[in-house]
C-alpha positions as CSV (number, residue, x, y, z in Angstrom):
1,M,4.7,17.6,12.7
2,Y,4.6,19.4,9.4
3,D,1.9,19.3,6.7
4,V,3.0,16.7,4.2
5,K,1.1,18.5,1.4
6,D,3.5,21.4,1.7
7,K,6.7,19.4,1.4
8,K,8.7,17.2,-1.0
9,V,10.3,14.1,0.3
10,V,13.8,13.8,-1.0
11,L,15.3,10.3,-1.0
12,E,18.9,9.4,-1.7
13,H,18.1,8.5,-5.3
14,G,14.8,10.2,-6.0
15,T,12.0,12.5,-5.0
16,I,8.4,11.9,-4.0
17,N,6.3,14.8,-5.2
18,K,2.8,14.1,-3.9
19,G,2.7,11.6,-1.0
20,I,3.8,8.5,0.8
21,I,0.8,6.3,1.5
22,A,1.2,3.5,4.0
23,V,-1.4,0.8,3.4
24,A,-2.3,-0.9,6.6
25,S,-4.7,-3.6,8.0
26,G,-5.5,-4.9,11.4
27,K,-5.1,-8.5,10.4
28,G,-4.0,-10.6,7.5
29,G,-6.4,-12.0,4.8
30,V,-8.3,-8.9,4.1
31,G,-6.7,-8.3,0.7
32,K,-4.3,-5.4,1.7
33,S,-1.6,-6.3,-0.9
34,T,-4.2,-6.7,-3.6
35,V,-5.6,-3.3,-2.8
36,T,-2.1,-1.8,-2.7
37,V,-1.2,-3.1,-6.2
38,N,-4.5,-2.3,-7.8
39,L,-4.6,1.2,-6.3
40,A,-1.1,1.8,-7.6
41,T,-2.2,0.6,-11.0
42,A,-5.2,2.9,-10.9
43,L,-2.9,5.9,-10.0
44,A,-0.6,4.9,-12.9
45,E,-3.6,4.7,-15.2
46,L,-4.4,8.2,-14.2
47,G,-1.0,9.3,-15.4
48,Y,0.9,9.4,-12.1
49,K,4.3,8.0,-11.5
50,V,4.1,5.4,-8.8
51,G,6.4,3.3,-6.6
52,I,5.6,0.4,-4.3
53,I,7.7,-0.8,-1.3
54,D,6.6,-4.2,-0.2
55,A,7.4,-3.9,3.5
56,D,5.6,-7.1,4.4
57,V,8.9,-8.8,4.5
58,R,7.7,-12.0,6.0
59,G,4.6,-12.3,3.9
60,F,5.5,-10.6,0.6
61,S,3.1,-11.0,-2.2
62,V,3.4,-7.8,-4.3
63,P,5.8,-9.4,-6.9
64,R,3.2,-12.1,-7.7
65,I,0.2,-9.8,-7.8
66,L,2.0,-7.2,-9.9
67,G,3.7,-9.7,-12.2
68,V,7.3,-8.8,-11.3
69,T,9.6,-11.3,-12.9
70,D,12.8,-9.2,-13.3
71,K,15.3,-8.9,-10.4
72,P,16.6,-5.6,-9.1
73,R,19.8,-4.6,-10.7
74,A,22.7,-3.2,-8.6
75,V,24.7,-0.5,-10.4
76,S,26.9,0.2,-7.4
77,E,27.2,-0.8,-3.7
78,K,24.5,1.7,-2.7
79,E,22.4,2.1,-5.8
80,I,19.8,-0.4,-7.0
81,I,17.5,-0.1,-10.1
82,P,14.1,-1.6,-9.2
83,P,12.0,-3.7,-11.6
84,E,9.3,-1.7,-13.4
85,V,6.0,-3.4,-14.4
86,K,3.0,-1.6,-16.0
87,G,4.7,1.7,-15.3
88,I,5.1,1.0,-11.6
89,K,8.4,0.7,-9.9
90,A,8.4,-2.0,-7.1
91,I,10.8,-3.4,-4.6
92,S,10.2,-6.3,-2.3
93,M,11.9,-9.0,-0.3
94,G,10.4,-11.3,-2.9
95,S,12.8,-9.8,-5.4
96,F,15.8,-11.2,-3.5
97,V,14.6,-14.6,-2.1
98,D,12.7,-17.5,-3.5
99,E,8.9,-17.1,-3.2
100,N,8.7,-20.4,-1.3
101,S,11.5,-19.7,1.1
102,P,10.6,-18.5,4.6
103,V,12.2,-15.2,5.7
104,I,13.5,-16.1,9.2
105,W,15.8,-13.2,9.7
106,R,15.7,-11.4,13.0
107,A,14.5,-7.8,13.3
108,P,17.9,-6.1,12.8
109,L,18.4,-7.8,9.4
110,L,14.8,-7.1,8.4
111,A,15.2,-3.5,9.4
112,G,18.3,-3.2,7.4
113,A,16.6,-4.6,4.3
114,L,13.8,-2.0,4.6
115,E,16.3,0.8,5.1
116,Q,17.9,-0.3,1.8
117,F,14.6,-0.2,0.0
118,F,14.2,3.5,1.0
119,K,17.8,4.7,0.7
120,D,19.5,2.6,-2.0
121,V,16.8,2.2,-4.7
122,R,16.9,4.5,-7.6
123,W,13.3,5.7,-7.5
124,G,13.8,8.8,-9.7
125,E,10.9,11.3,-9.8
126,I,7.7,9.7,-8.6
127,D,4.4,11.1,-7.5
128,Y,3.2,8.5,-5.0
129,M,5.0,5.9,-3.0
130,L,2.7,3.2,-1.6
131,I,4.1,1.1,1.3
132,D,2.5,-2.3,1.8
133,L,2.8,-2.7,5.6
134,P,2.9,-5.9,7.5
135,P,-0.6,-6.6,8.9
136,G,-1.4,-5.8,12.5
137,T,0.1,-3.4,15.0
138,G,3.2,-5.3,16.0
139,D,6.8,-4.2,16.0
140,M,7.5,-4.1,12.3
141,P,4.6,-1.9,11.2
142,L,5.0,0.3,14.2
143,N,8.7,0.7,13.5
144,I,8.1,1.5,9.9
145,M,5.4,4.1,10.7
146,Q,7.6,5.7,13.3
147,K,10.6,6.0,11.0
148,V,8.6,7.4,8.0
149,P,6.9,10.4,9.5
150,H,6.1,11.7,6.0
151,A,3.6,9.0,5.4
152,E,-0.2,9.0,5.7
153,T,-2.1,5.8,6.4
154,L,-4.8,4.1,4.4
155,V,-6.7,1.3,6.2
156,V,-8.0,-1.8,4.5
157,T,-10.6,-3.9,6.1
158,T,-13.4,-6.3,5.3
159,P,-17.0,-5.9,6.7
160,Q,-16.7,-8.5,9.4
161,V,-16.7,-7.3,13.0
162,T,-13.6,-9.3,13.7
163,A,-11.7,-7.4,11.0
164,T,-13.0,-3.9,11.8
165,K,-12.4,-4.2,15.5
166,V,-8.7,-5.1,15.0
167,A,-8.4,-2.5,12.2
168,G,-9.5,0.1,14.8
169,R,-6.2,-0.4,16.5
170,I,-4.5,1.0,13.5
171,G,-6.1,4.3,14.3
172,A,-4.5,4.3,17.8
173,M,-1.1,3.4,16.4
174,A,-1.3,6.1,13.7
175,D,-2.2,8.7,16.3
176,K,0.8,7.8,18.4
177,M,3.0,8.1,15.3
178,D,1.3,11.4,14.2
179,H,0.2,9.8,11.0
180,E,-3.0,11.1,9.5
181,I,-5.5,8.4,8.4
182,I,-6.6,9.4,5.0
183,G,-9.4,6.9,4.6
184,V,-10.8,3.4,4.8
185,V,-11.2,1.0,1.9
186,E,-13.7,-1.8,2.5
187,N,-12.7,-4.9,0.6
188,M,-15.1,-7.8,-0.1
189,A,-17.9,-5.5,0.7
190,Y,-20.5,-7.4,-1.2
191,Y,-21.1,-10.0,-3.9
192,R,-23.1,-9.0,-6.9
193,C,-25.2,-11.7,-8.7
194,S,-24.1,-11.9,-12.3
195,E,-27.6,-12.9,-13.3
196,C,-29.9,-10.4,-11.6
197,G,-27.4,-7.8,-10.2
198,H,-28.5,-8.2,-6.6
199,K,-26.0,-7.3,-3.9
200,D,-25.4,-9.9,-1.2
201,Y,-23.5,-8.7,1.8
202,I,-21.9,-12.0,2.6
203,F,-19.6,-10.7,5.4
204,G,-22.0,-8.1,6.8
205,E,-22.9,-4.6,5.9
206,D,-21.4,-1.2,6.7
207,G,-18.5,-2.5,8.6
208,G,-16.1,-0.2,6.6
209,R,-18.4,2.8,7.1
210,D,-18.6,2.1,10.9
211,L,-14.8,1.9,11.0
212,A,-14.4,5.1,9.1
213,D,-16.8,6.9,11.4
214,F,-14.9,5.5,14.4
215,M,-11.6,6.8,13.0
216,E,-13.2,10.1,12.0
217,T,-12.1,9.6,8.4
218,E,-13.6,9.0,5.0
219,L,-14.8,5.7,3.6
220,L,-13.0,5.9,0.2
221,G,-14.6,3.0,-1.5
222,Q,-16.3,-0.4,-1.2
223,L,-14.9,-3.2,-3.3
224,P,-17.0,-6.1,-4.4
225,L,-16.0,-9.7,-3.9
226,I,-15.3,-11.3,-7.3
227,S,-13.3,-14.4,-8.1
228,E,-11.7,-12.7,-11.1
229,V,-9.6,-10.6,-8.8
230,R,-8.1,-13.7,-7.2
231,R,-7.4,-15.2,-10.6
232,R,-5.8,-12.0,-11.9
233,S,-3.7,-11.6,-8.8
234,D,-2.4,-15.2,-9.0
235,S,-1.4,-14.7,-12.6
236,G,0.3,-11.3,-12.0
237,N,-2.2,-9.3,-14.0
238,P,-3.9,-6.6,-11.7
239,I,-7.6,-6.4,-12.7
240,V,-7.4,-2.6,-13.0
241,F,-4.9,-3.1,-15.8
242,D,-6.6,-6.0,-17.5
243,E,-10.2,-5.0,-17.1
244,P,-10.3,-1.3,-16.5
245,E,-14.1,-1.1,-17.3
246,S,-15.1,-3.7,-14.7
247,E,-17.1,-2.6,-11.6
248,I,-14.2,-3.2,-9.2
249,S,-11.7,-1.5,-11.4
250,Q,-13.9,1.6,-11.6
251,E,-14.1,1.6,-7.9
252,F,-10.3,1.5,-7.6
253,I,-10.1,4.4,-10.1
254,K,-12.6,6.3,-8.1
255,I,-10.5,5.8,-4.9
256,A,-7.3,6.9,-6.8
257,K,-9.1,10.0,-8.0
258,K,-10.1,10.9,-4.5
259,L,-6.5,10.5,-3.3
260,A,-5.2,12.6,-6.3
261,E,-7.7,15.4,-5.6
262,R,-6.7,15.4,-2.0
263,E,-2.9,15.5,-2.6
264,Q,-2.1,18.6,-4.6
265,G,1.7,18.3,-4.5
266,F,4.4,19.8,-2.4
267,D,5.8,23.3,-2.5
268,E,9.1,23.0,-0.6
269,K,11.8,20.5,-0.3
270,V,13.0,18.9,2.9
271,E,16.3,17.3,3.8
272,P,17.0,13.8,2.4
273,L,14.9,11.2,4.2
274,K,17.2,9.6,6.8
275,L,15.8,6.4,8.2
276,N,17.0,4.6,11.3
277,M,15.2,1.3,11.0
278,D,16.9,-0.3,14.0
279,P,14.4,-1.8,16.5
280,Q,13.7,0.4,19.5
């Protein structure tokens, strides 16, 4: 395994200059996709060029959260221009099928779609690629992590023991794939009373910190539980973009700055990224 900080990742139609970050969670319902989109928005607000691949092909939600309404545009059989919203390029299965339609393809078709996202999309020059992984440690996230050795893993959890225990399995999976875990983000960490400012740890306290210690990595941030995030996500307006001065937006920006300080860019180029997404 090589040091990703010393390399550039060259795709068929673009280059990733600073890093590929796979956003993972042990289970669904912890806000992984919301974290992915708002973290991407925070990086964009800091001046970085960002792309998102929504690899959660059976439970895609990035288009709705980011507010993607345009469809990808094919300029040739093997070149697709992705939609761009708020300075972020994004591609998702949700760009090709109706939001309410189930994706019931078998693994080979799903793998082919993911390969197309990497190989045939005209990403251009971007600094960060965020991959919103399917939740859990099943075949699809395992396959993606295995086939993208350039990626590092960011783990999203909530404070509950049930969430942190299953998220701990991500560490074992990342170790097997030689992925470095770059940190833990604890979502729904606390609720702050709007009247008195008191923090109420509704789902428990320090679950994210305990998980980070278990994984021997950093707790990058603790995000409060606020209803406005849900409303913004449902309407396609990430809260970091709409309310950059809010408490949670500032926490996202703090996390983005930590990642930016950590990733100082690549010095060399590697061969174009060739993905074999067929199931093992």
